[in-house]
TORLO-285658 format. One record per residue (C-alpha): x, y, z; residue number from 1. Coordinates in Angstrom, 3 decimals. Layout:
TORLO-285658
     east    north       up  nr
        X        Y        Z NUM
...
***
This chain:
TORLO-285658
     east    north       up  nr
   35.852    4.795    5.610   1
   34.690    1.442    3.969   2
   31.979    2.099    1.276   3
   30.045   -0.681    2.630   4
   30.199    1.522    6.047   5
   29.635    4.227    4.712   6
   26.265    2.969    2.447   7
   25.066    2.117    5.022   8
   24.980    4.734    7.512   9
   23.714    6.750    4.798  10
   20.770    4.554    4.111  11
   17.595    5.768    4.334  12
   15.955    2.761    5.803  13
   19.107    2.578    9.092  14
   18.381    4.466   11.327  15
   22.357    5.803   12.548  16
   22.806    5.965   16.390  17
   25.731    7.562   18.399  18
   26.523    6.570   21.964  19
   26.939    9.395   23.979  20
   29.747    7.824   25.128  21
   31.393    8.237   21.464  22
   31.563   12.217   21.935  23
   32.142   11.337   25.729  24
   35.601    8.938   24.917  25
   36.417   12.034   22.498  26
   35.640   15.023   24.880  27
   38.693   12.704   26.744  28
   40.856   11.318   25.324  29
   40.746   13.996   22.165  30
   43.161   16.190   23.290  31
   46.113   14.376   24.461  32
   45.702   13.065   20.892  33
   45.577   17.117   19.061  34
   42.064   16.250   18.076  35
   40.427   20.048   17.954  36
   37.153   20.068   20.753  37
   34.016   20.028   17.961  38
   31.605   23.594   18.733  39
   28.208   22.114   19.172  40
   27.888   18.221   18.096  41
   24.622   17.943   19.030  42
   23.761   20.097   15.935  43
   26.007   18.288   13.688  44
   24.855   15.174   14.397  45
   21.465   16.399   14.485  46
   21.546   17.316   10.472  47
   23.063   13.712    8.904  48
   20.172   11.927   11.099  49
   22.195   10.366   13.600  50
   20.289   10.006   16.722  51
   21.772    9.836   20.210  52
   21.761    6.595   22.276  53
   22.288    7.394   26.056  54
   23.371    4.687   28.199  55
   20.729    3.448   29.947  56
   21.029    0.452   32.833  57
   20.190   -1.944   30.772  58
   22.979   -1.571   28.974  59
   25.151   -2.162   32.457  60
   24.574   -4.899   32.345  61
   26.628   -7.348   30.112  62
   29.930   -5.454   31.006  63
   29.326   -7.636   34.541  64
   30.579  -10.779   32.475  65
   31.706   -9.520   29.374  66
   35.169  -11.578   29.123  67
   37.656   -8.713   28.767  68
   38.885   -8.680   25.539  69
   38.819   -5.616   25.443  70
   39.975   -3.359   28.245  71
   38.396   -0.324   26.762  72
   35.630    1.359   29.509  73
   34.339    3.168   26.338  74
   33.930    0.186   23.849  75
   32.828   -2.468   26.390  76
   30.235   -0.293   26.652  77
   29.206    0.414   22.550  78
   29.396   -3.568   22.810  79
   26.969   -4.028   25.319  80
   24.962   -2.222   23.999  81
   24.773   -3.539   20.800  82
   24.429   -7.178   22.771  83
   21.287   -5.553   24.235  84
   20.071   -3.597   21.633  85
   20.789   -6.030   18.800  86
   23.186   -3.417   17.224  87
   25.766   -3.121   13.713  88
   28.824   -1.586   15.676  89
   30.831    0.458   12.701  90
   34.103   -0.071   14.077  91
   37.415   -0.020   12.547  92
   38.586   -2.635   16.192  93
   39.625   -5.664   15.234  94
   39.212   -6.793   19.444  95
   35.693   -5.929   18.886  96
   35.422   -9.659   16.642  97
   36.490  -11.169   19.730  98
   32.910  -10.584   20.761  99
   28.845  -12.008   20.173 100
   28.648   -8.502   18.580 101
   27.108   -7.514   15.141 102
   30.158   -5.705   12.931 103
   30.355   -3.053   10.119 104
   34.795   -2.664    9.212 105
   34.951    0.923    9.313 106
   38.125    0.641    7.475 107
***
């Protein structure tokens, strides 16, 4: 992770949200990519002071008109959540730079 991203995450002045879509994506894609499941992800998130961001109806609305710069439905909902809620996404995915959303490079 980049120093800038790590500092932003560690800064107590910042709220750190983890979209529920991220563990959902891990549950689906993780086994195919050889990732081991985490027994108590919710506890780990709480200990790290990360808040879980649910997918709400308002988050789905931008997806319908969003350009298809990225075909991964998980990443598209992350972008929609960031747009709707004015959030910054920490990511290494360069495809997301094509969207009008705040990004913080993870690498």
